[in-house]
Phi, psi and omega in degrees: 000138179291145179292139178255142179253136181266119181285143179288142177290119185295325181291315179298317179300317181294319180292319177298317179299316181295321178296313181296315181294320182290314180293318179299322179291330181274343187303319186283349191294322175301319178297318181297317180295320178298317181293321177298318179293318181295330183267339184240326187051038180243121178296324180296312181292328176295319177295321178297316179297318179294320181291335182293346176281326182266331188303320179302326178296317181293319186280329194240341187300322182298323179277326182296323179299327179296327180298327181283346173266347182260327184238162179306130188291325178294323178292321178300316181296316180295320179295324178295324179291320176298316179297318178298317180299315180297316181294320178293325176296319176297319179298318178297321178294318178299320179292322178296332178272002177084017182251094183293323182291327174296322178293319177299314181298317181294322178291327174294323175297320177300318177297316180299318180291338181277346189302329179285345190295312183296308179297327179296314181289318180298322179289331182278335187304316182296342184257349185298320182299340180279347181244336180206138181290148179218150178284341184257128172292159183302317181297315179292321178297322178296319178300316180294319180297314179297321178298316178299314183297316181288314185292334181298332178292339181256312187294316180302305177298327178296315177294320177297325178294326178293337181268010181278353175300142187310319184279357180247350184303325182293348181265357185300303183287322173302320178294318179297315180296321180296319181294317179294320179297317177296324176298322178293317179300323182297333182244017184301320181251013183290139174238120180249147176298140178234173182281130177293148182304320180295320178293324182294318182287334181267001185293141175287144175309147191302308183297320178296322179294320178299316180291318183297321182270005176065042185252007178300317180297325179297315180293323177298317179298315180298320178293320179300316181300316180292323176298314182295313182297318179296319181289321179298319180301324179281324180294339180292336181298302179291332178296315180293322184284313191261317186271321183264349181051041183255352177066198182296325180297318178296320177297318180301317179296315183295313183289329177291324176296318178297316183287308183286345174300336179301330181295338181272001182308308181293345181282342178288130185300135179277313181069193184275001186293148175285168180298325180295317179293321178298322177297313182296314180296321180295318178298315179298318179296320177301317179300315180294322179293323178293325175297318178297321178294314182298326183265001182295129181281344181207163184298328179298329177283343185263339188297320179297306177301325179293316179297319178293326176299315178299318180292316181294323178301319177294320179295321177297315181294322177294319178295320179294320177297318177298323178296319176297317179298320182291320190272332189270142165299139186295341181294339179237008186298312181296323179298316180292320179295324175295317177297322177296320177301317177300315181295318184292312181292324175298321177294321178295320176297318179297318178298322179293327182282316185273341182305306180300324180294312181296317179296322179294328182281320188240344187095159186289325185295310177301323179297314180295321180294320178295317177300318181297313181294322178295320180295317178295320179296319179293323176299318179292323181293322181293334178295326182269353185281129179295330180296322179282323184292330180295336181296326186290346179260359182273150176274145178294339185275006182304317178300325180291328180287332185261353185226140171261156185261129177250147180244000000 
């Protein structure tokens, strides 16, 4: 019998590559922050170094998404991995020469070069099944992709933190470079559906398309979730110190539960509900979970609701991403997802900035309760919104009907 070759699943290969590239890019940041603090002992400069990891998303994601609608998406993903590898290599060289700020700048460039990867892959997922078979349905693949994107902000630094021991510091950049290189190998021969030239030239401007398809509320919901999670993470500091009397150790446990809870997002049952209903239910659940956190008498009572909050936040974001995929013509899907990335990370930055001020004025419990009630109110409002309800009557195949696939 002739030998048979088993073709690689394109969706699995793309998701594995995105996980490796995202985690590898995040791995060096704990070391960089430690080095900045050790060399400057300046809270301001430490904040600048920390912000340089998120700022490229805010500044560039809206434009980076457009690149994935203009050029072949598989090529865009491979180029981002090559760029990340080069920037991390420069950072490693800067660190070897004793220049921590050069390493910070190079790692920020790596983040900037990575911004097109997520919108390119998210926009291609609904169409992959039309060109190559996959074990993962588009909806499940989107949930896994969103989980990877969210979790990489936690998992990468967590792994990097484990490498901060003196005898392991030298492995930070080799490990990061190896992960990005493996991510490139995973997609070396990958072919993803791209936007046909005729569809690209006929595409409606991005903002006009968002308004026409009634997706402003979807982007607002995604931004709200990121704002809430960022603010809650900061509110946990005084809660652990003052209310729970658990100190830094208690804060570490609480914030790790919130962060690593994101990994459980795809494990929450999807059921027959549409993406719009999943968004509403997720927002309502987040509100109730935040009330449980605010009223928890000790950190042990809060870890469960915090972990579920992280998981539900990912599910809401995955449902919102699926809604964008369903409603948008594929010719502008990556552009809108890039703009959404800018809005979400900008909301997280805003939550990080205003969180300490609000907590200082009122205390953490009133802040969490207000966030909870606002989240529940928005969930109720979206139920009555005609813009959200129209989504439930739309077919998931709309992007396929409106877009042709180019290779």
